[in-house]
N, C-alpha and C positions, 0 to 999 in steps of 0.2 A: 755517615755518622748518625746514629739513631739515639734518641733519648733512652737512658736506662730507667725503665719504669719502676724499678725496685728502689731507686734512690730519690726520686721526686714524686710528688703527689699530683693527682689530676687537678687539684685546686691550683697548684703552682703553674701547671701548663695552661690552665684557663686564664690565670692572671696575665701570662705572657700574651695569650690571644687577645685579651681585652686591651692591652697596651699597644700591640703591634698591628692588629688587624682592624683598625678603625674603619667603619663603613664608608666606602667611597674613596679611601686613601689609596695611594699608589701601591704600597706594599700589599694591601688587601687584594689588589688586582694581580700584581706580578707574582705573588706567592702561589697562584694557581698554576703557574708554569714551571714550578720548582720540583725536581725529583724528590721522592720520599726521603732519600738518605741525606738530602741537603736541607730539607724544610725546617727541622728542629733547630739546628745551629743558627740558621738565618732568623727564625722566629725569635729565639732568645736574644740575638744581637739587636734586632729592630725594636724589641721590647725594651732593652736596656737603653738604646739611644733615645727612645721616646720618654722613658722615665727621667732621664737626666736633662735632656735638651729642652724640655718644656718647663722646667723650674723657673727660668727667668720671666716667663709670661704668666706665672701663677698669680692670682689676685690676692697676694699676701704681702706683708711687710718685707722689706729687703733683708732684715735681720733673720727672718724665717728662711728666706732663700739661701742666705749664706750658711745657715746651720744645716740645711738639707745637703748642700753641696759639700760641706765639710764631712758630713756623715758618709756620703758616697765616696769621697776620697779615701776615707779610712777603710771602707768596705773593699775597695780595690786593692789595698795594701795588705789586707788580712788573709788568713789561710783560706783559699778558695774551697777546700773540701769540708770545712767546718759546717755542721748542721745548722748553725745559727745565721748563716748567710742569708741575704735577701733572696726571695723566691726566684727572681729573674736570674741572679747570679748562680743559684743552685741549678736551674735549668741550663744555663750557659755551660756550667761545669759538666753536668750529666750528658749533655749532647756532644761533648768533645771539643766544642768551640773555644772554651776558655784557655786551653793549653796553647792556642795559636795567638792569643792576645796578651802581649806583655803589659805589665803594670804601667809603664810609661805611656803607652798608647791609650790605655783606658783613662789615665789621669788627664789626658788631653781633652776628653769629654767634659771634665769638670772645668778645665781652663777655658774652653770655648763658651761654656755656660756663664762663667764669671765675666767674660768679655761682653756679654749681653745685658748685664745689670748696670744701670746708670751709665749707659754708653753715650759717648759723644757722637753727634751726627756726622755722617760722611760729608766732606765738603764738595766732592765732585766724583766723576766716574772712576778716576784713578784710585782715590781713597776707597771707593766702593769695592773695586776689584780686590784690593789688598785685604780688606776685612772679610769679604766673602770667601776668598781663596783660603785664608787661614782656617776659618771655621768649617768650610766644606771639605777641605782636604782630610780632616780627621775622619769624617763620615765615610769617605771613600777608602781610606787606608785600613779602616777596621774590616771592611768587607774583603779587600785585597788580601789581608793577612790570613783569612780563612783558607785561601788557596795558595798561600806562600808566594804571592805574586807581587811584583813591583813594577812601577811605570816611571817614565821620565818625569823629573821635577816640574818642568814647564807644563806637561800634559796634566799632571796632578793639580797644579794651580788653576789651570783653565777649567777643568772639570769641577774642581771644588768650588770655584766662583760661580759657575753656571748652576750647579745643583743647589747651592745655598740661595742664590738669587731667585731661582724657581720657587723655593720654599717661601721666601719673603713675599713675592708677588702673589702666590696662591693664598697667603694668609689674609688677603683682603676679601676673599670670598668664603672664609671659614668662620666658625662660630666664635673663636677666641679673638682677642684684640689683634688687629693688624700690626705687624712689626714696622711701624711707621718711622721709628728712629733710624732705620737703615736707609731710607730714601735720601739721596744726595741733596744737599741744600741748594745747589745750583739748579737742579731740576724742579725743586719746589718753587723757586723763584721764577723759573722760566714759564711754568704753567700757573703761577699765582695761586698756589694751593697751600693752605695751612693744614698740617696733618697732626697737630697735637692731640686732637680728639677725632678719631675716624668717623664717629657717628655725626660729627658736626660739619663734615665736608659737604658743601652744597653743590659744587660744580663737579658732578660725577663724570661729565663728558671730558673735562680737562684731566681728571684723575685717570680715566681710561687711556687718554693719550699718553700721559706720563708712564703708566704701567706698560703700554705698548712699546714705548721707546726703550724702557728697561728690558723688556722681553727680547727685543731685537738685539740688544747688546749681549744678553745672556745666550742667545742663539748663536751668535758669532763665537763666543767662548766655547760653547758646547761643541759646535761643529769642528773647530780646530782641535780641541782636546780629544774628541772621539776618533778623529783620524789618526792621531798619535797613539791612542790606546789600542786600536786595532792593529797598528804596525808593531806594537810591543808585545802584546799578549798572544799566546797560542790561540788558535781559532776557537776552541771550545772552553778556554779558561774563563773563570769568573762569569759564567753565563748569566746569572741573575743580575749581577752588577751592570754588565753591558746592556741587558734589556732595560733595566731601570733608567740608566742614563739616556738610552735612546728614547724611552717614553717621555722623559723630562724634556728632551730636545724637541720632540714632537709637540708637546704641550706648549713650549715656548714659541714655537712656530705658529701655532694656532692663536695664541694671545697676540702675537705680532700682527696677525691679519685682522683680528677682531678682539680687542682687549676687553670688551664688555662681558665676555664669557667668564672672566674672573669673578664677577659679581653673582654668577649663577651658582648658588650654594648647593643646588640640587643636581648639578651636572655630575654624572658618574661615568665610568668607563663602559663602553658599549661594544657591539659587534665589530665595528670598524677598528677599535683598539685591539680587540682579540685577534682579528685577522692580521693586523700589523705585527703583533707580538709573535704569532705563530710563524709568519714568514721570516721575521728577523731571526728567531732561534733556529729555524731550518737552515738559514744561510750560515750560521755559526758551526754547523756540524761538518 
């Protein structure tokens, strides 16, 4: 599925690039292993996810966040071929990806973002799994839909929880505010850490131990979910999704062994990761 260059402008394509291909991000890395006919649909999809999912962390009043999410909800319900649509949605339509994504699934992006505004802290790991699984499942289902693929509900929950938790843990090493409200209260108490203001955390060693424990839990979820995913999908189906989830599992494993790497904001993917990705995709053929 290639983008119809006659229906979208280069400016619109560049806007998607700016949203989806953030320097050092996982998609910026995994997109290098995507075939040309798959790249534009995935680019538009990841740009859309970035545009909507980052609204709750924006440094603006909640009323502004609500207004933006209401606008996106209306955009998803509007005529997708209209020239007035958002640039990302226009690229999504031109690439052919939009016809695989029904409005109900797209609206879940808005629902998940709403869940992150003024959210109540998770009490323990069970509550953490439930909230992570709900939000992470949408992310995975959107990409599965591009290949008309489905997986078992339990595997979707496990992978959704793992991919979302990996995102939360990684937020502590990125430029925006860490998603501290997602950290279970029982773990905050266990490590005697107050996370209301990330830049005020003094005991970074204890925080690293906390994140390492969370990563270990995420790795368990990821390993079990990936086993089910491989048993369900055809070998070559959803190649990019399988690679991305495997890379996240690899990252969770690394954090489990040394959680301090979370705080290294300059760490990007290197030759070892490229070698892993090449071998992983080779096994899928």
